[in-house]
C-alpha positions as CSV (number, residue, x, y, z in Angstrom):
1,M,-6.7,15.1,-76.1
2,Q,-6.3,18.8,-76.1
3,S,-4.5,20.3,-72.7
4,R,-5.5,23.0,-70.9
5,G,-2.9,25.1,-72.2
6,E,-3.6,24.9,-75.8
7,S,-7.7,25.3,-75.0
8,K,-6.9,28.6,-73.4
9,K,-4.5,29.7,-76.3
10,G,-7.1,28.6,-78.6
11,K,-9.6,31.0,-76.7
12,A,-7.6,33.5,-76.8
13,L,-6.5,33.5,-80.5
14,K,-10.4,33.2,-81.2
15,Y,-11.1,36.6,-79.2
16,I,-8.0,38.4,-80.4
17,S,-9.8,37.5,-84.1
18,R,-13.1,38.6,-83.2
19,N,-11.7,42.3,-82.1
20,Y,-8.8,42.3,-84.1
21,D,-10.3,45.9,-85.0
22,L,-9.8,47.0,-81.4
23,Y,-6.3,45.8,-81.1
24,L,-5.7,47.9,-84.7
25,L,-6.4,50.7,-82.9
26,I,-4.3,50.3,-80.2
27,L,-1.3,49.2,-82.2
28,P,0.3,52.8,-82.4
29,A,-0.1,53.6,-78.8
30,I,1.6,50.3,-78.0
31,L,4.5,50.7,-80.5
32,Y,4.6,54.5,-79.2
33,I,5.6,52.9,-75.8
34,V,7.8,50.2,-76.8
35,I,10.1,52.5,-79.1
36,F,10.4,55.6,-77.1
37,H,10.1,54.7,-73.6
38,Y,11.1,50.8,-73.3
39,W,13.8,50.8,-76.0
40,P,15.8,53.9,-74.5
41,M,16.1,51.9,-71.3
42,Y,18.5,49.8,-73.0
43,G,21.2,52.4,-72.1
44,V,20.8,52.4,-68.5
45,Q,23.4,50.1,-68.0
46,L,25.2,53.2,-68.6
47,A,24.7,53.6,-65.0
48,F,26.5,50.4,-64.3
49,K,29.5,51.1,-66.7
50,D,32.8,53.3,-67.5
51,Y,31.5,54.4,-70.8
52,I,34.0,54.7,-73.3
53,A,32.8,56.2,-76.9
54,K,35.2,54.0,-79.3
55,L,33.7,50.2,-77.3
56,G,30.2,51.5,-77.5
57,I,27.8,50.9,-74.5
58,V,28.1,46.8,-74.8
59,G,32.0,46.9,-74.9
60,S,32.4,49.0,-72.0
61,P,33.9,48.0,-68.7
62,W,31.1,46.9,-65.6
63,V,31.8,49.2,-62.7
64,G,28.9,48.0,-60.1
65,L,28.0,50.6,-58.4
66,K,30.7,53.4,-58.3
67,H,28.7,56.1,-60.0
68,F,26.2,55.4,-57.2
69,E,28.6,56.2,-54.9
70,R,30.0,58.5,-56.2
71,F,26.6,60.1,-56.3
72,F,26.0,59.8,-52.5
73,N,29.0,60.7,-51.4
74,S,29.5,63.8,-53.6
75,Y,29.6,67.4,-52.1
76,Y,26.0,68.4,-54.2
77,F,23.9,65.6,-52.7
78,R,22.4,67.0,-50.0
79,R,21.5,70.0,-51.9
80,L,20.6,68.6,-54.7
81,L,18.3,66.0,-53.0
82,L,17.0,68.9,-50.7
83,N,16.0,71.3,-53.7
84,T,14.1,68.3,-55.8
85,L,12.3,67.4,-52.4
86,G,11.4,71.0,-51.4
87,I,10.3,72.1,-54.3
88,S,8.3,69.1,-55.4
89,I,6.5,69.1,-52.3
90,Y,5.9,72.9,-51.9
91,Q,4.6,72.5,-55.3
92,L,2.3,69.5,-54.1
93,I,1.0,71.4,-51.4
94,V,-0.1,74.3,-52.8
95,G,-0.6,73.2,-56.2
96,F,-2.9,70.3,-55.8
97,P,-5.5,71.4,-53.6
98,I,-5.9,75.0,-55.9
99,P,-7.5,73.5,-58.9
100,I,-9.9,71.2,-56.6
101,L,-11.3,74.8,-55.0
102,L,-11.4,76.2,-58.5
103,A,-13.4,73.3,-59.9
104,L,-15.7,73.4,-56.7
105,A,-16.4,77.3,-57.3
106,L,-16.8,76.8,-61.3
107,N,-19.4,74.2,-60.0
108,E,-21.4,76.5,-58.0
109,I,-21.5,79.5,-60.5
110,K,-25.1,79.3,-62.5
111,N,-24.5,82.4,-64.7
112,S,-23.3,80.4,-67.7
113,K,-21.6,82.7,-69.6
114,F,-19.7,83.9,-66.7
115,K,-18.6,80.4,-65.7
116,K,-17.1,80.1,-69.6
117,T,-15.7,83.3,-69.3
118,V,-14.0,82.6,-66.1
119,Q,-13.1,78.9,-67.3
120,T,-11.3,80.5,-70.7
121,I,-9.2,83.2,-68.4
122,T,-7.9,80.3,-66.2
123,Y,-7.5,77.9,-69.4
124,A,-5.5,80.3,-71.6
125,P,-2.3,80.2,-69.4
126,H,-1.8,76.5,-70.0
127,F,-1.3,77.0,-73.2
128,L,1.8,79.3,-73.2
129,S,5.3,77.6,-73.7
130,T,7.8,77.3,-70.8
131,V,9.8,79.8,-72.4
132,V,7.2,82.5,-72.6
133,L,6.2,82.2,-68.9
134,V,9.7,82.3,-68.0
135,G,9.9,85.6,-70.0
136,M,6.8,87.0,-68.3
137,V,7.8,86.0,-64.7
138,V,11.5,87.7,-65.5
139,S,9.6,90.6,-67.0
140,F,7.2,90.9,-63.9
141,L,9.6,90.9,-61.6
142,S,12.1,92.8,-62.9
143,P,13.9,95.6,-60.6
144,Q,14.1,98.0,-63.4
145,N,10.5,98.4,-64.7
146,G,8.9,94.8,-63.4
147,I,5.1,95.6,-62.6
148,V,5.6,93.9,-58.9
149,N,8.6,96.3,-58.2
150,E,6.7,99.6,-59.4
151,F,4.1,98.3,-56.9
152,I,6.6,98.4,-54.3
153,K,8.4,101.6,-55.4
154,M,4.9,103.3,-55.2
155,S,4.4,102.0,-51.9
156,G,7.6,103.6,-50.9
157,G,9.8,100.6,-51.0
158,E,12.9,99.4,-52.3
159,P,13.1,97.5,-55.5
160,V,13.6,93.7,-55.3
161,Y,15.8,91.4,-57.2
162,F,13.6,88.9,-56.7
163,M,15.6,86.2,-59.8
164,T,18.7,86.5,-58.0
165,K,17.8,85.7,-54.5
166,P,17.7,82.1,-53.3
167,E,15.3,82.2,-51.0
168,Y,12.6,83.5,-53.3
169,F,13.3,81.4,-56.1
170,K,11.1,78.2,-55.0
171,S,8.1,80.5,-54.1
172,I,8.4,82.0,-57.5
173,Y,8.4,78.6,-59.3
174,V,5.7,77.1,-57.5
175,F,3.3,80.0,-57.9
176,S,3.9,80.5,-61.7
177,G,3.1,77.3,-62.1
178,V,0.0,77.4,-60.2
179,W,-0.8,80.1,-62.4
180,Q,0.0,78.8,-65.3
181,Q,-1.6,75.0,-65.0
182,M,-4.5,75.4,-62.2
183,G,-7.4,76.2,-65.0
184,W,-6.4,73.4,-66.7
185,N,-5.7,70.9,-64.0
186,S,-9.4,71.6,-63.0
187,V,-10.8,70.5,-65.9
188,I,-11.0,66.9,-64.5
189,Y,-12.5,67.6,-61.6
190,V,-15.1,70.0,-63.2
191,A,-16.1,66.6,-65.2
192,A,-16.2,64.7,-62.3
193,L,-18.5,66.9,-60.4
194,S,-20.9,66.9,-63.8
195,S,-21.3,63.5,-62.9
196,I,-22.5,63.5,-59.6
197,N,-26.3,63.0,-59.4
198,Y,-28.2,66.2,-59.0
199,E,-31.1,64.3,-57.1
200,L,-28.7,64.2,-54.1
201,H,-28.3,67.8,-54.1
202,E,-32.7,68.5,-54.1
203,A,-32.8,66.0,-51.2
204,A,-30.3,68.2,-49.4
205,I,-32.0,71.3,-49.9
206,V,-35.1,69.6,-48.9
207,D,-33.8,68.6,-45.7
208,G,-32.4,72.0,-45.3
209,A,-28.6,72.1,-46.2
210,S,-26.8,74.7,-46.9
211,R,-24.6,75.3,-50.2
212,L,-21.3,74.8,-47.8
213,R,-22.7,71.4,-46.5
214,R,-23.9,70.1,-49.6
215,I,-20.1,70.9,-51.1
216,W,-19.1,68.9,-48.3
217,H,-21.0,66.1,-48.0
218,I,-21.9,65.8,-51.7
219,N,-19.4,67.3,-54.2
220,I,-16.2,66.5,-52.4
221,P,-17.1,62.8,-51.6
222,G,-18.4,62.5,-55.2
223,I,-14.7,63.5,-56.7
224,M,-12.9,62.0,-54.4
225,P,-11.9,58.6,-56.3
226,T,-10.6,61.3,-59.1
227,I,-8.5,63.5,-56.0
228,V,-7.1,60.3,-54.8
229,I,-5.7,58.7,-58.0
230,L,-4.2,62.0,-59.2
231,L,-3.0,62.7,-55.6
232,I,-1.3,59.3,-56.2
233,L,0.2,60.1,-59.8
234,N,1.7,63.4,-58.6
235,V,3.2,62.1,-55.6
236,G,4.6,59.5,-58.1
237,R,6.3,62.5,-59.7
238,I,7.7,64.0,-56.4
239,M,11.4,63.4,-57.5
240,G,10.9,64.7,-61.1
241,V,11.2,68.4,-61.0
242,G,10.7,69.4,-64.6
243,F,14.0,70.4,-65.9
244,E,13.5,73.4,-68.6
245,K,11.6,75.5,-66.3
246,V,14.1,75.4,-63.3
247,F,17.0,75.8,-66.0
248,L,15.5,78.7,-67.7
249,M,14.8,80.2,-64.2
250,Q,18.3,79.3,-63.0
251,N,21.4,81.4,-62.8
252,D,24.7,81.6,-60.3
253,L,23.3,83.7,-57.6
254,N,20.0,81.8,-57.1
255,M,22.1,78.1,-57.6
256,E,21.7,77.4,-53.9
257,A,18.0,77.0,-54.4
258,S,17.3,76.1,-57.8
259,D,19.8,73.6,-58.2
260,V,17.9,69.8,-58.9
261,I,18.5,66.8,-59.6
262,S,17.9,67.1,-63.7
263,T,19.7,70.6,-64.1
264,Y,22.5,68.6,-62.3
265,V,22.2,65.5,-64.8
266,Y,22.4,68.0,-67.5
267,R,25.4,69.7,-66.8
268,S,27.4,66.3,-65.4
269,G,26.1,64.5,-69.1
270,I,25.8,67.0,-71.8
271,L,27.7,69.7,-70.2
272,G,30.8,67.3,-68.7
273,A,30.2,64.7,-71.1
274,Q,30.2,62.1,-67.8
275,Y,27.8,60.0,-69.3
276,S,27.7,57.1,-66.8
277,F,27.5,59.1,-64.0
278,A,24.6,60.9,-65.2
279,S,22.9,58.2,-66.0
280,A,23.7,56.6,-62.3
281,V,22.4,60.1,-61.1
282,G,19.3,59.8,-63.0
283,L,18.3,56.5,-62.5
284,F,18.7,56.6,-58.6
285,N,16.0,59.6,-59.6
286,S,13.8,57.3,-61.3
287,L,13.9,54.6,-58.9
288,I,12.9,56.6,-56.0
289,N,10.0,57.7,-57.9
290,F,9.0,54.3,-58.8
291,M,9.3,53.2,-55.2
292,I,7.2,56.4,-54.2
293,L,4.2,56.0,-56.5
294,I,4.4,51.8,-55.5
295,T,4.1,52.7,-51.9
296,V,1.5,55.8,-52.3
297,N,-0.7,53.3,-54.3
298,R,-0.3,50.3,-51.6
299,I,-1.2,52.8,-48.8
300,S,-4.4,54.1,-51.0
301,K,-5.5,51.1,-51.7
302,H,-5.5,50.0,-48.1
303,V,-7.1,52.9,-46.7
304,S,-9.5,54.3,-49.0
305,E,-9.7,51.5,-51.7
306,T,-8.9,53.4,-54.7
307,S,-5.5,52.9,-56.3
308,L,-3.8,52.7,-59.9
309,W,-4.0,48.8,-60.1
């Protein structure tokens, strides 16, 4: 008699053989994830070892949590944590709602030519490379001939050295990012708004609802699942301040505000050749992100019944 497990296995094989073309289609994506995202995790063990080049990763001696303790007791730990969290939370508070507001505004524009023009203008900065973007920011804020300082001088003020003042770093980082990404990030909300049944709006108009009322009671609830999912994803990356842009904007004078975990990992691991210590710092950062993602997802599932899984 065929066991229950063998029966299930047979059904699964039949299902796969019937839909083999779909599995072939997804195979490159699975291979990409395995090779470039899971296989490199092999190197995570470096965080728990004292890496010696001639012994390799496997042969190097285990040291437990030595590198984590060293990082937690480091002089830079508090500064790195506060800067990383500060930039991320600032970016989330300012950068997350703006694409939603832009999408809601675009949805209300009835002139299609004007709407497409606005969309093109707001999408365009997304295609600039980070190097070009930072170059533009530095040029605009230059104390010699930058356009911002020209306005300040015309108003009777003194030129401001924005890029060398720690107190301006976070705002420059966040608002330049908002300018670059708000159009692109609004695309998914515009798509979600287009799926809302227009009969709801017609019924609301008959009932005398104003435009703001319809936005508040129809459009925003209609895109709320999309907002929640993207919010979870954004919160899950809260410790993941991008390395490239911070590194390009960083200098010795603004280091107090611009030094984040990712740049510290680069300095320790690549420049300082402290591979095990840098791995421990990077792993700590990833674990915090993972825990935040799990927590926010559970809270969202409990409160709104919308979650990633």
